[in-house]
N, C-alpha and C positions, 0 to 999 in steps of 0.2 A: 912199541905199537904193542904189543902185550895186553900192556895195562888201561891202554888207548879204546883198544876193542871192549874189555872183559865190565870196564866203568863205564856209566850210564853217563853223559855230561851232568848231571848235578855230584860226580861224586860217589853214588848208591854200586852197588855191587850189581849188575842184571845180570838174574835167575837162567841158566841154559836152556829153562824148558817154559820162556815164559808165554811163548809161541802158539805154544801148543792151547787141542782145546781142552778146557778142564771135564774131569767126569762125572761131576756134581753140579746139579742146574743153578744151586744156589751160587757155587764160585761163577760158575755162567753168566749169570744173570748179574753179576758184579762188577766183572770183566768187561760186560759187554756193553752194559752203561757207561763202565767209567772210560772205556776206549769212546763211547761217545757223548760225552759230557755229561750224565743225564739230562741226556736231548727229553724236551716235553710230547715231542713225538715219535718216542720210545715206545712198541707193541710187547706181549709177552704174553700168551694163549696159554695154558695148561689141558689138557685135552684129555679129560678124564683120570681115570686111572693109568693109566696104559705106561706111564712114566714122557709122556714125549711129551714138547714145550714148543713154543715157537717162538722166532726174533724178528722183529724188524722193523723198518720206519715208516709208521704211518700214513706218510705223508708221500711215501714214493711207491707203494704198490698200490694193486688193485683189488680193494675191500671183498668186491664181489668173488673173484676170482679164488682170493682167500678163503673165503668159507665154503664157496661150490667146489672146488675141486682139491682144498686139501684138506679142512679143519673138518668137511660130512664124510671126506673119503677114512680120515686119518681116527674117526671114533667109531669105526667097528673093525680094527688094528688090535689086535693084543699078541704081538713078537717083541722079543726080545734083540734084533737083528736088524742095525742098520739096512742094513742089504736086501730083507724083505718088504721096509717099507716103502727104499727104491722102486722097488718090481712092482706094488701096489697102487701108486699115485702114478696119474695119467697126465703128466707135466712135458709140453713140450723140452726145454728146457733144464735141467737137472742134475746135479753135478755133486761128488760126496768130496771134502777134504779135513783134515786135520790141524791146520794151521789156524789159527786164531784171527792172524791178520789178513789171509784170503777170505774168510766169513766176514770179517767187518766191511771189507771192501764190497764185497757183494752186496752184502746189507744196501748200500750205498746208494750200487745201482741195481736198487728195485728188487731183490730177494726176499727170499725168505726163507731164515735159518731152522733147518727143523734137527731139535736135539733130541737125541734118547739117553735118558739116565741111565749112566754109565759105563758111557763108550767115549773112546775117543775121538769118533771122526761124526759129521754132521752130515746133512742133506742143504744143496741150496737150490731152491725151485725160483726161480725168474719168473715174476709176475707183476711185470713195475707198471704203473696206472699211466692213462693215456695221453697226458696232458700235449699239448699241439695245436694245430690247425690245422686243414684237411687241405687237400691240396689243390693251388684254385692259379688264374690268371700270375700273367707275369707282369710286375711292375713297372722296371725299370730297361725291360729288354721285348720291348711289345714290335707284334708284326704281325699283320694284315693275313701273311700268305704262310700258313705251315700250323705245326700242333701249335697249344696256347696254356698246356702245363705249366707250372714251376717248380722250382722245389722247395720245400718247408724246413722246418726246425726240425725234422726227426731224420734221425741218419738212415735208419731203418728206410722209411718211407722214399728218402732219397737212391740211393743203391733198390730199391726196387724198381724207380722208373726208369732206372740207366738198366739192369736188366729184361721189363720191356721191352725198351729199345734194340738190344745187344744178348738175342738170348745164344748165347756161343758158351762153350765148356769151353773158352781158352780166356774167359773172361777171370781174372783174379784178382781178388780184394786181401788184403792186408792191413789187419789193425794192430792200431799202437795207443799206449795212453800216455800223453801229455799232463803238466802240469802238478807241481807237488800238492797241491792241495786240491786245485777243481780234479782233476783225474781224467780230463776230456778224451775220450774215443775217434780217435781220428784214422781215418781208413782213406790206404791207397786203392785207387782203381785203376790197372791196367790190363789190355789183352797182353798175357805172353805169347810167344811166338812170332809177333810186328814187334813192341816196344824193345829201347834198348836195352837191354841188363845189365850194363854201364849206368846207363841213366837211372833208373832202380835202385840201383846200389846206394850210388849216390844220392839220391830221395831220398835213401830209408834211412840213411849215416845222419844226411841233416838236422831229420827229425828227433830221430834216437838224442841228436846231445844237445837239445833246447832243453834250456835248463832251468823255466819259471815256476812263481805259484801258480801262476792261472792264465790259459789260456781261453779268451769266452769266446769269441767270433772265428772263421775263417781270416776277416782280413788282416787281425791283428798276426796270426799263423803267414799269411801272404810277407808281412812286413820283416819275419822273425826270418825267412826259407829263403829271400830275398837276396844275391851275391852282389849285392853294394848297395845300405843303405844310406848312401850319400846322395843317390841321385832322385830326381824325383820323379822321373819315367815310370811306372808298372813295370817290372820285369815277367810277371806271372799274371793270366788274366784272370777274373771276377766274373762267375757266369752262375745266373738263375735256371738257364734254361738247361732240362733234362737233353731235349732234341743236339742242340750246339756241342753240350758234350759229350755225348754219343759221338756225332760225328770229326770231336781229336781226339775221340779214344780209337780212329779206326784211323787214322792217320800215324798213329805210332807214338801220341802222348799218352801223362798221364792225368789222372784227375786226385783230389784230395777233400777229404770230406770232411768238417768236424761235428761230430752232434751238438745241436740244439744252433746249428745255422742255415741258414736257408740258400749261402753262397757257395760254390765247387772252386777250388784253384784248379788253373789247367796250366801248364810247364808240359816244354818249355813253349815260348812265346818270342816273336819277334813283331816287329816296330805296324810293318804293313800290316798286319790280321786282325790287330785292335780299329784298325777303321775299317773290318766285315764284317760282316752281320751273316746269320743262317737266314736270312732269307733271300741272301744274295744265292743259294742254291737250291730256291724256289722255285726259281722263274725263268726266263729263257735268258742265254751268254750275252746275247745284245742288251737286255735292261739288267745285268747283274753288272756291267761293265760302265755302262753309262751312272748308272750309281754308285760304284767305288770311283769313278774316274770324279762325279761331284763330290763325293765325301774330303778327297785331296785337293780339290779347291776350295773348295771350302776354312782346310787348312790354311792352306798358307794364303787365304782371303780373312781369317783369322788374328791369326799370329803376326802381318806383315803390312794390314793395310793402314791400320792406325798410326802403325811408325812410319809409313809413307807418306804420311798426312802431314806428319809432324816433321819429318825431314823436308819435303820440297817446301814446307812452307819456313821454315829454319833457314835454307843453307841454298836450296836449289830452284829457284825460283823458274829459271828459264829451263824445266823440265815441263810445265804444265804449263798444259794450249793457251793461247792469248785471250781467247772467248771465256777461256774456267777460270782466267787467272782473275777477269774482269769480274765474273760471280763470288768469288772469293773475296776477294775485298771491297766489293759492296756488303759481305757476308759478317766480317771479321770486323766492319769498321767502329763498330759499337765495344768490342767485345776487347778490354785492360789486361787482360794475362797474353803471354804469352803461348805458343804453341803447345810448347809441352806440358806447361800448369793447365790449358783445356783441356788437354787431352787424358790427362792422368786424372783429373776432376772426375769428368763425362765416366771413366774410368771404373771410377774407388764409386761412384753413386747407382752404373748401373749392377755393380759388383752386390752393392749393401741390397738392392732391390730384388734381385736372382737370392740371397741368402735370406731376405726377409720374407718370403712366397714360398721357400723350403720350408722356413720353419713355421712357419704358421698353418692352421687347420688347411686343408682341401682345398673347402671354398674360398675361406678368406683369403688363401694366398695366390689364388687366380685373381681375384678380384686388383689385391694389394699393386702385383706384377703386371696388369695393364693399365690400369689408373691413375699407379705410382708413375708409372712409364712416361704417361700422355702428359700427366700432369707438372711434372718434376722435368720434362724434355719442354713442355712448352711455357712453363715461368720463367726455365733457363735462357732460353732466349730471345722472349719479351724482354729481362732483364736489362739483357747485355752480356753475361756469362760466359756464353758459348754460339756459334753458328751453325745455321740449319747444316749445312756438309756435312759438319763434323759429329750431328747428329743417328744421320744415316752412315755414317763410314760407322761408328758404334756397336748401330744397331745392325750392321751388316755382320761385323766383326762376333759380337754374341751368337744370331743364329749360327755364323761360322762351327761354335764351338758346338751348338743344340746336334749339332747333325748328324758328329759321329756316334756309334753305335756305342762305344764304351764312357761310362758313367768316367773310370777313373782317367781316363785318358782325355775326357773333355777337364775336366777339373785342370790339367796339367796345360792346358790350352788357353786356359784361361789366368795363369799365373806367369807362363813363358812371354805375354802378350807386355808386364810389365817391364822389364829391363831393357825390351828391344825399343820399349816407347823412349823410354831413359835415354840407351845409348840413340838415337836417333835425334832426339831431341840436343845432343853434345852435340855429335860428330859428324850428324847427319847422314847421309849414302855409308860412308866410312863404318858408322859404329853398326848400323844395322849387318851389314857385311861380314863386318867382327863377330856380331851376336850370330849370326846363321853360319859362322864356319864353329863357333865355339861349338853350338849345338849339335852341327855334325860330326865335329871330332866326336865329342861326347858321346853320342851316338856310335857312332862306329869301337868304339872301348867297351860298350855294354855286352854282356851275355848272362841268355837266358837258362838254367838248368848247364853251364857251360856249351850254349851253345848260341849262335853269334846274332846280334840282337835285332842287323840289319840286312837279315838274310830273307829273300834270295840275292840282294842285288850287292850285300860284300856279304862273303867271298862271293862273286857273282855264280849263281845255277841256274845258266840258261833255261833248263827243263826247267824248270818252278814258278818260271816266271806268265804260264801259262795258269795262274791259277795267283793270281797278286795281285796290280793295281790293275789290268784289267783277267778275265776271267772267258776264258774259251771254253770252250761246247763238253759236255761232261766226257763224250769219248776220248777226248783230248790230253786227259786229267788222269790219265792211270796211273799217274806213279806216284810213289809219296812222296811228302816234304824232303830232300836233305834234308833239315832242320832238325827232324826227331830222329835221325840214324838209326831210321827200323829194323831190323833183322829180314823181315819182307818186303821188299822195298817196291812191288807193286801190288792195284788194289784188284784191277783183272790182267789177263792175257790181249793186249790190242788186237792182235789177229784174228785172235779166232772171236773178238768181238767183230771185229770187220767181217769175217764171212757168214755171222750171226747176222748180218743186216743187212 
């Protein structure tokens, strides 16, 4: 073991002081360029005859700040002490290091290395270039009532948005680095005193145990943090809305931000919460309850309606009313395929249209979805490939999947329909019941950061039913959900609130 540590992988002796800062400018320049593979965007600026040299990566720093705050300031400095140079600079983020590896890594994070001839320490001044877009509207989670801002690709901007909503000293932010090559900055955000310390420790450990070359987006990290990678159902929520993340943080949940991603990961998450919108809290409880019931109705309509059509026409004619049966027979008189093939064909065409509309430019995609659906649907009926009634059923199922506020859960609903149609085509209602029981048992087995996925219905938590499928008045929802196992269980004292009213 001693020789394995002493020798590098190529068999050469590894010097003990290889990671220290060289004391001469020539050696520092050679070592810095060597570690960055002599990249073309390396910058090296000598300042007068004071022995100060600046090393940086030109594409990662703000050149205006470089000249205004560093070069112009150091031209007047004549000192042989790195500490005096540090006191002379007026930059917010500046630190000292004696490790070459840390200095190179800081340069990759947008820092300028300030080197003084003959010193074994350097200064790291952070002046990163501002690359990214400004704060804009939420594209995938739009709402009519409430804030319209969305996260950007800058992790500092995203945390600033959260702090603008929660101005509390208990808001805690932990920074971690993941990806052996990308070295992405990941921030865990939570409210200390509310969140469960066990959940914080568990999430921190999971992130630290990830060993990969690179993680470029929050959606990739969410897959790696999931407890069951084989399930199709999302176990953590992805959102672009800062108001939604803030609301979940106040309930005792944790948020994860990845630098370069405009989506935040929130956990733990239950199945019911994927069908809740932030706008539900911004309207009266009667309207919010109606919307939630509508979404769950759309869920069952989207998943089971086409399968019900296939099972009824293949095995169970007796469940169809006689008047409707005559209309169905007349509509399918020219269709040469059995119901299962007819339904799968139309579902496949619908998914093709949806995917083509999503990948094309915005204006062309909208036209493609509308015109393509009308033209193909009309042509399929006239050619005898399908019936009019099935087109209506498929369209209702597609609309039902669009009602879901979560994009990831909407994708799950689209896919789950296919095995249920196949089961209904082979075994009728028995196949549908088998598929439903399988899905139910599968959901019962899932967890999100150790919390039950079907909470608050399994295990039953009657107190949390007030804000699940239905939403009661806010004055009655004074308790945080048991899903989060929050240390502070109550949002407010209901007795004092009642007296105040």
